[in-house]
N, C-alpha and C positions, 0 to 999 in steps of 0.2 A: 436924340440917340447918337451915340458915338459911332462913327464908321471906322472900323479897324481893318487894315490891310496886313495880311500875313505873307511875308517873304520867306521862302524856304527852298532848299535844294531837294530834288525828288528822292535822293538817297535817304532823306530824313522824313519821308512821307508818314511813317508810323507815328512820329512825334507830332507832326501837324494834326493828324487825325485824333491823337490823344488830347492835344490842346483844345481842339474843337469840342470834344466831349466835356472837358472840364469847364469850358466857358458856357456850356449850355444854359445854366441857370441865369447868368448875366443876360444872355440873349432872350430867354423867356420873360425876364423882368423888364424887357424893353430898354436896357441900358446900352447894349452894343449890337451892332450888325457886323458880322465877320465876313470878310471877303478874301478868297484865295483863288488861284487859277482854276479850281474845280468849278467855279461858277461861270466860267466862260461858256456861252451857249454853243451848240453845234454850228459850225460854219462861221463863228466869230473870229475876228482877226486877233490873234493872241497878243501881240505886242501893243496894239491899239487899246485893247481892253485893260491890260496891265498898266499901261501908262496913264490912262484916264482914271482908273481906280486909285492908283498911287497918288495922283495929284488931288484927288477928292477926299482922301482919308484924313481923319483927325488924329489917328493913332496908327503908327507903323510898327508892327511886331516882326523882328528878325530872328529866325531860328538859326543860330550860328554854330557851325561845325567846320571841320577841315574841308568837307565837300562844298559847303556854302562859300567859304573863302576862296576855293579853287574854281568856282563857277564864274565865268566871265560875265554872265547875265546878272546873277544874284549880286555879286560883289561889284562888278564894273558898272552896272546900269542902275539896279534897284537901290543899292546902298548909296550910290552917289546922289541920286535924286532925293532919297529919303533924308540924307544929311543936309542937302540944300534947303529943303523945306523945314527941317528942324532948326537950322541956324536962322532962317527967316522968321521963325515963330509961327508958322502956319500949320505945323504938325508936331507931334511928339514921337520920338523914336525910342523904342524899348528893345534892346537885345535880350534874347533868351539863349543862354549858352547850353547847347545840346550835348556836345562832346568836346573834350579838351582840344584846344587849338590856340594858335598865337594871335588871338583877337585883340589883346591889349595894345599891340604895336600898330594897329590899324586906326583909322579915324573913329572907330567905335570905342576905342580905349578910354575916351573921355566921358563916356556915358555910364550911368549906373545900370548894371545888367542884373537880370534875374536868372535863376532863383537867388536866395540869400547868399551874399558873399560871392556871387557869380560862380557858385559851385555847379559844374555841369550836371545836367539832368541824370546822366548815366552813372554819376558818382554817388547819387543818393541811394539809401537802402532800398527804397521802392520808388517807382515812377509816380505812384499816387502821392507819396509824400512830397516829391519834387513839384508836381503840378499843383498841389494844394497851395504850396508856398507861392508859386507863380500867380495863380488865380486870385488869391487873397491880396497880393500886392497890386494886381491890375484893378481889382474891385476898388481898393482904396484910391488909386489914381483916378479912376473914372468917376466915382461918386464925389470925390473932392472937387473935381472939375465941374460936375453938374449940380453941385449943392445950391439950393435956393431956386432952382428952375421949377416951373410948374409941372413940366413933364420931363421925361428922360431925354432931354436934348443936350447936345454937347456944348460945354463951355470952354473947350479947347480953342486955340486961335482959329478963326474962321477959315474953313476950307471952301473951295469952289462948289457951288451948287451943281446939281445934275443938269440944270438948264445950260450952264456955261461949260460943261464938260461932256461933250458928245461921246457916246459909247459907254458911259458909266451906267451900270445896271442899278435901277432904283431899288431901294429896300422893299422887299416883298415877303409875305409869309412863306416859310419853308420848313422842312423837317430839320431837326437837329441831329438826325441819324442818317448821314449821307455816305459814310465810309463803310463799304462792304467788307465782310469777313475775309481775312487773308488765309491762304492755305500754306502750311509749313511742311516741307518735305522731310523725309528721314535724314537727308544730308544736312539740312538746315538745323535740325535738332542735334545731330551728332556734333556739328561744328560748334553749336552753342555750348554744349557740354565741354568740348575741348578748349574753347576760348575761355570758358569760366574757370576751368581747372588751371590754365596757364596764369590767369589773373590772380587766383587764390594763392598759387605757388609763389609768385612774385611778391604778393602782399605779405605772406608769412616770412619769406626770406628777408625782406627789408625790415619788417617789424622785429624779427629776432636779432638782426644786426644792431638795432637801436637800443635793445634792452640794456646792455652794459653801460652805455653812455648816459642813460637816464636813471638807472637804478644801481647804485653802488652795491657790490657784492653779488650781483646777478650777471649771468652770461647766457646767451642764446646760441643754439647750434642748429643749422639747417642742413639736411642731407637728402639728396635724391636717392630713391630706391629704384626708379625706372623712369621712362619718359612720362609715365602716367601715375607717378606716385612720389611722395616725399615724406620725410620724418622731421618733426620739430621737437626740440628739447630745451628746457630751461633749467639752469643750474643756479643754486644759491650757495655761495662759498664752496663751489666745486662739487656740491652734492645735487644729484638730480631731484627736482621737485615737481616737474610737470613734463608730459610728453604727449605727442599725438602722431597719428599716421593718417594721411589724407591721400586718396587715390581715386581714379576712375574705376568703377566696378560695374559688373553686369549681374550682380547677385539677385536683383529683383526685376527680372524680365530681360528681354533682348536689348532694350534701349540702355545706353550708358547712363550711369548716375555718378555723383560725386559722394564718396563715402568718407566719414570721419570716425576715427577711433581715438579714445583718450588714452591710448597706449602706444608708445613709440617703437614697439616691436613689429617688424614687418611680417613676422610669422603669425601675428594675432589677426584672425579673420573676423573679429567681432566689430560691431558698429554702434556708435552712440548717436549718430545722425546720418541720414541719407538725403541728399538733395537731388531731386528729379526735375526734369524739364517739362513744363506745361506751357500752354499758350492761351491767350484770350483772342478776341477777334482781330487784334492788330499786332501783337508782339509776343515773343517768347519770354519766359521768366523761369527762375528756379524756385522751388518750394520744398520745405522740410517735410519729410515723411514720418519723422519720429518725435520731433519736438516742435511745439508751436505755442509760445508763451503768450501771444497776444489774444488767443482765442478765436482768431479769424485767419483765413488763408492769407499768407504773405506772398506777394509777387516780388521776389527778390531779384535785384540787379546783381551783376557780378560783384560789385562793390558791397552791396548789402549781404550777399552770401559770405564773402570773405570776412566781413566784420562779425557776422553771427558766429562763424566757426572760431574766430579768434577769441570771442567772448567765452565760448565753451572751453577753450584751451586755457585761458588765464584764470578761469574760476577756480582751478585747482590750487591756485596760489593764495586764495583767501582763507 
């Protein structure tokens, strides 16, 4: 069985918990035992346990973000030791890019990172899509290394056994559901809507600016209508061919939503889509209230929501 050590900053706890859930099948199949600081027993010496587990791991997974890079312990201690073992051939280090940051300028820049093309988790349309890509890559890595073994034992470069690494918790049966449900306050939900709207506004403004350079004869125009609203218009040979109005609205309840109209008149109060905030046990997400083409509920990131609204917008050009 491959022993995996997960290094993360506590600001990214929700992503560690999500990774743990997505790795549950690998764990149940006896291919991997996952360790993070959640498994330190009460009264255990934190640094001693972390050091021992890091030295015993076959696979070191780093959840990389600006907070991770800013952490003296994560970056200064865990990354340094992980890279020493990686270069010595006694462990494999895999960075998972959680949020955009200047990680390529660090010692991690020479490693192949996940998800695909090192696209940060939060930049994917949904976290499920991002973690599926991560877990499938990790499965290929682990099964390739364990190929030909009679049991699910690790064929990574040999790490120290638990007998020679005092303080290492031996692999033992445990539940795959250890992360308790988070509570999200009204202020958390309101901020999520505001941050989502700001991201969508920047996404549309930048995309409209690029229209002309990539499509001869077309021009894009972005106009703010308020702090919580904007209009986007596309012209072909000077003639308006598509428009939209996106704003924060409270038309469907007291909680704020992000409303989309396929009309660039700020006086038009109709909607073609409403994005509301919902949450699972670990994180908040946006979901469409009026269109759902996949047939299942989509847990949209800010990136995914912006892309979905942009697709609604440019469909008018087809």
